[in-house]
N, C-alpha and C positions, 0 to 999 in steps of 0.2 A: 231300659231300652239298651239294647248292647249291638254294634257290629260288628264282634266275636257270633254272634250266635245266643244256642241254648246252654253250652261250657265253655269255660276255659276266661280267665280274669284279663281285663284291661289295665294303664297305665292312669291312674287316675284324675291324671294332669293332661290325659291326652284330647280329654273333649270325644272321645270317640262313643260315653255309653252315660246315660243320668236315668234317674229315677220318677219317673209318672205320677207324680199324685195327682193328677187330672182321673188317669184311666183307674188310680184304689178307690178315688172318692165313690165315682162312677160303678164300680163294684161291690163297694163297701154297702150302697144303697139299696141296690139288685136284691144280698145277701138279705138286709133286715128286712126288705122285701117279702121274701122267702122262708125266711123263720116264724115271721107270722101268723103264714096260712098254713104251715108245719101246726102252730098252736091251736089254730081255730080246725084243725080235721085230723088232728090225732087223736090216738086211743092212750087211754090212760086207764094204768091197775085197778085203781080206785076214787070214788068220787070223789076224796077230798084233794087230790095233786089237782085234777081236772080243775074243781072251782079256784083254789090257788093262781093255779095259771093262768086263767081267765080273765081271774081279778088281778093280779097282778102286771101278766105279761113282760116276763126278764125271757131275755135271749141271752147267748154267746158266742159274740163274733170272736175269732181269737187268728194266730196265723199259720203259716206253715216255710221254713224256708228261710231264713232271716237272714242264717248264714251263707247261705248260696248266694242272695241279694249284694251281701256285702262284697265276699270274690268276685262275681263279676263285675262289681267296679270299681274291684282292686281295693280295696281297704281292708286292714288286717281289723280282726274282730274288733278290738279295744282301741280303736285310733280315736284320735278328735274326728272324723269324718264320718265314722262310723257312728258313732255316742250319739253326732248330730239328729244322721238320718234316721237312726233307728227311737229316737225322739219325735222327730217330724211325722214318722210313719205313723204312729200311733194317734197325734194328736190328728191325721188326718184321717182316718177311719172313727177316732170318735166325734168329729166332727160331721163327718157323711151319716153316721151312725143316728146322729140326735136330730139330722135334720130330713132324714126318710121319717123318723118317730114321730116328728112332728107334721109334716104331712099328713100321716096315717090319721093322726087324732085328729087333726082340721077336719076328716072324713069321718069320721069313725067314730070322734069325742076321747078323751086323755083314760089313759087303766082307771080303775074304777077306786085308786087307793091314791092318785095322785095329788090329790089338795094339800096340804100341809106338810109334804114332799119339801129337802132343798131344792129341786131344780122347778117347783113351786113359785118359791121367793125368787128364781133368776139364779142359784148357787148350782154349780155345776161341778163334776168332779175335782178340776186343778184348782177353783176355788176353795175347796174344803182343805188343799194341802199349801194354800196360802201363795199360791201362782197369782199373776193378772193377765190378762187378755195380752197387754202389750209385750211379755216376754215369753210369748209361745213361740215353736221353730217359726211360725210361717209368718209370724210379723218379722222377727231376728233374720229372716230372712229377704225381704221387703225392705227393710234399712240395709243389709249389707249390700242389696240391687242398685243403690243410689252411692255405692264407694263405690269407685272405678278398682276394679280387679285382674290381674292377669292371670288368673286359675282360671277355668273354664265351668260354668257351674255342675255340681253332678246331681240337683234337686231343680225339678221343674214342676211347679204348681201351674193352674189354669189361670191362662191369660188373665180374667180378670180378681187374681187373686195375688198376680205376683207386686203389685205396688202397693197393696195393704195388707196381704196376712188375712187370713179368716177373720169374717168379720164375727167376732163372737158374742159384742155387744147386742146387736140388730136378731142371733139368734136366739139367745137369752131371752128377749121381749117377746121374740114369737113363742115361745115355751110358754114365759107367764099369763099369755095372753089365749093359746089354744093349748097346752098341754102338751103329756107325750101320749106317747103309746103305747110303749113299754116301762117300766120300772128303771131294769139294769141292760146295760146293751155288751158290753165289752168285756170277754175273759177268755183272755189267752190259756187253752189248756194243751196239755202233753198231744201230741199228734204221730204216735210212733208207726200202727198201720197206716194211718191216711199218708201221712210223708212219704211211708217206701211205696205206696202207689202212685204217688204223684210225683215219685224221684226225686225227692227234695228232701232234706237236714230237718229234723222235727225240730218243729214248734220255734222258739225264737234263742235255741241251740249252738254252741258253735260245737262244729264237728268232733264227736272225741277220740276219732281216729281215723286215720286220711286209707287204712285199710284195715279190713276186718271183713271175718269171716259170718257168712249167714245162715244158721242151721234152720233149715226147713225138713219138714217129712221127705221131703222128693230129695235131699242129699245136702251137704255143703258146700256154698258154692264161696270163692275169694270174692270180694266187692271193693271199688276200687274208687276216690274222690272223682269223682268223674271231671270237676274242673282241675284238680292238680294234672289225672292221668292226661290232659286236655293241654294242659301248660307245659309237663315235658314232652309231649308226641310234639307239637311244636316245633320245639327246640332242639328234637334229636337224642334228649335224653330219656327216653322210655324206655332202658335196656335192662336185661336177665340181673346184671349185678345191681342196679337201681331197687329194682321188685324185691329183689332178696336181702337188700339191708332194710328197706321199708317193713319187710317182715319181721326182721330180724328185733326192730326197733318197735315195734307196736304198731307200726304206724306213723310214725312220725319222720319227719326231714329234717331234726336239727342236725343231725349228726354226718347227712348226705355232701359230702364237701363240693361234690362237683351242680349242686343246686343252688342258685342265684340268689343272694341273701335278700331280695325283695320276692321271693320263692317262699324262701326260707320263715320271715315273718309273714307275710298272707296265709301260711297254709301251718298255722300253730291248733296245737289239738287243744281242747280242754284243758288237760293235765300241765299245759303247758302255758295256761293264761292264769293270773291272777282273781282270784273270786271275791277281791274287792272290786273288782272292776266290774266283773257278773253283777254284785248286788248293789252298784251306781249306775248301773245301765238300767237293770231292775226297776229302779224306784226313778230315773229318767222319765221311763213311760208308764210310771206308775200315775202320775198325775193324769192320767188319759183314761185308766181302767179303773171304770166304776164298779168292777168284780171283786174279781183278785185274780192271780195268774199264777200257774203253777211252776216254780223256780226250783231247779233242780241244781245243787253244788257239789261238787267234785273236790272230792279232795283226798290224796293218792292213801295215806298216810296220816287217817285222823288220831287225833287224841282229846284231852279234856280241854288242853289250852287252848290250842287250835280252832275247836268246835263253841267254847265259850266266848270267845275275841268275835268268832264270826258271826254268833247269832246276836252279842248284843250290839252290832255294827250293823245288821242286816235291822232291826229293832228300832235303833237312833235314827235309820233313812227313812223308818213307817211302813218298812213293808208285811205285808200282811198273807194268808194262805188261803186256801179255801176250804180244803180241807184236813182237821183234829188229825194226830195222829194219837190214839187211844193207849193206854197203861193196865196195868193193876201191879199193887199193891200186896201182898201177903200178912196176914195175922195170925197169933192162936190166941186164941178164947178157950180153954179145955184142953177138950180132947176135937173142938170143933178148927178147921182152919178157914178164915173170911176175906173173900178178896175183895179188897176195896177198889173201883172205877176212879180213875183219876186221867185228866188232859195236860198234857204235860206242857209246862205256860210255856217255856222257848220256843215251843216247835209251832203253838198257836200262833206268835206274834212277831215272830221273826224272817216269816218270807219263806222258808224252805220246805218245799214239796219232799223230796226226797234227798237224801245224800248219797252220792256215789264216791263207791270206793274200788282202789284194783288189790287185787289179789295177792296171798302174801305169797305165793308161789308160781310161778310159771310153768306149763307146762315144755319137756323134753321139744325141739322142735326140729321130727327127723325128717319134714320133707323140705326143708330151707338147704341148699347150696355153704356149704362151709368154708370151700374154696375162694368164692367171690370177695374181696376187698370186706377187711371186719369193722364194725361198728364199734362204739365204746360201751352199747348195752344190749343186754339179751332178753328180751322179752317175746311176747306173740302178739299178734294182732287179734283184735278185741274178736272176741264171739257173740254175735247177737241169735240167741235160739229162739225163734219163733214159734217153737211148737209149747213155749210155756204157756201158761196161762194166764192172759192177761186180764186188766179189768174192763168189765164189760160195759159201763158208763160212760171212760174219758182213753180207753185203751195203752192204756201206759202199762 
């Protein structure tokens, strides 16, 4: 909830905006009920998939526009406030989904293979990560409320949870008694196409650029970060010179002198953010994700040392991915070439879904005005090609 409307940021200390956990909790329960209806009425390609789906009843709830949420609240993507909110959002989603699934189990019975699962013993996802009820974000929020602070809260829970946090023990006891209707609930996925429809940034990723070209069959369209556009317009800074320099700098505001430092920090692109922070945030929310998250990592100039360090750091944080990448090793036996199928261990266990890199060479920018104030870099707006094939199952 923000006094700014749909776009633009506020000062995080102004008290003019907050994140409404009660609304998120309510919406997640509705989504959980709706996804269960899809399992029942869906058409399945083979009998085996129908049997498996109805026996285990897995669903996958994800998010879109996490970066937009941080921007509207005036929180830089890797700031302390953003990291706290990131974890709190996924706690709320996980709690609401479990609660809705337990409610369905009370009337429909638990899913067929529930008995013997960790949840049937009162062990939830964050328990498996070694976390405790009393250190979940909602409980930490409740303890902070009892300590006088000068800054207004940027998060707001339902009234009956504000002083105690979510009743995780009560929910565990309920699950042990009545069961769950679904074996799996949370699976943040890539949302490339659906995010464009909704007008927000993809899934839980930072903005990869504040200015980019979207290429579709109808032509090419220059797209700008709507929050940055609103903030600069409000300050009278959205000028032809700023637009040109933004294009020259590949959508980065770091080298535009007239933009205030607060906005420069707020509108950093993913190429200006440490991947260590992105991995840390993935691990923070991972304790409330019972399936897995499709985490993309961004390295402008990857090499063996960078990728090795990144993979091992992700592995130590406990990250995993949903879809492994397969490779082949060829060997010669006489006149025969044998291809051996393998699954790279690093990709399977270290949390990376796709590695995004920058092109080695940028195209000449014929349409950029060279007479306006120059910047220290010379790249082009990111091009998003909607005409390319995308994965039909996850739209990435």
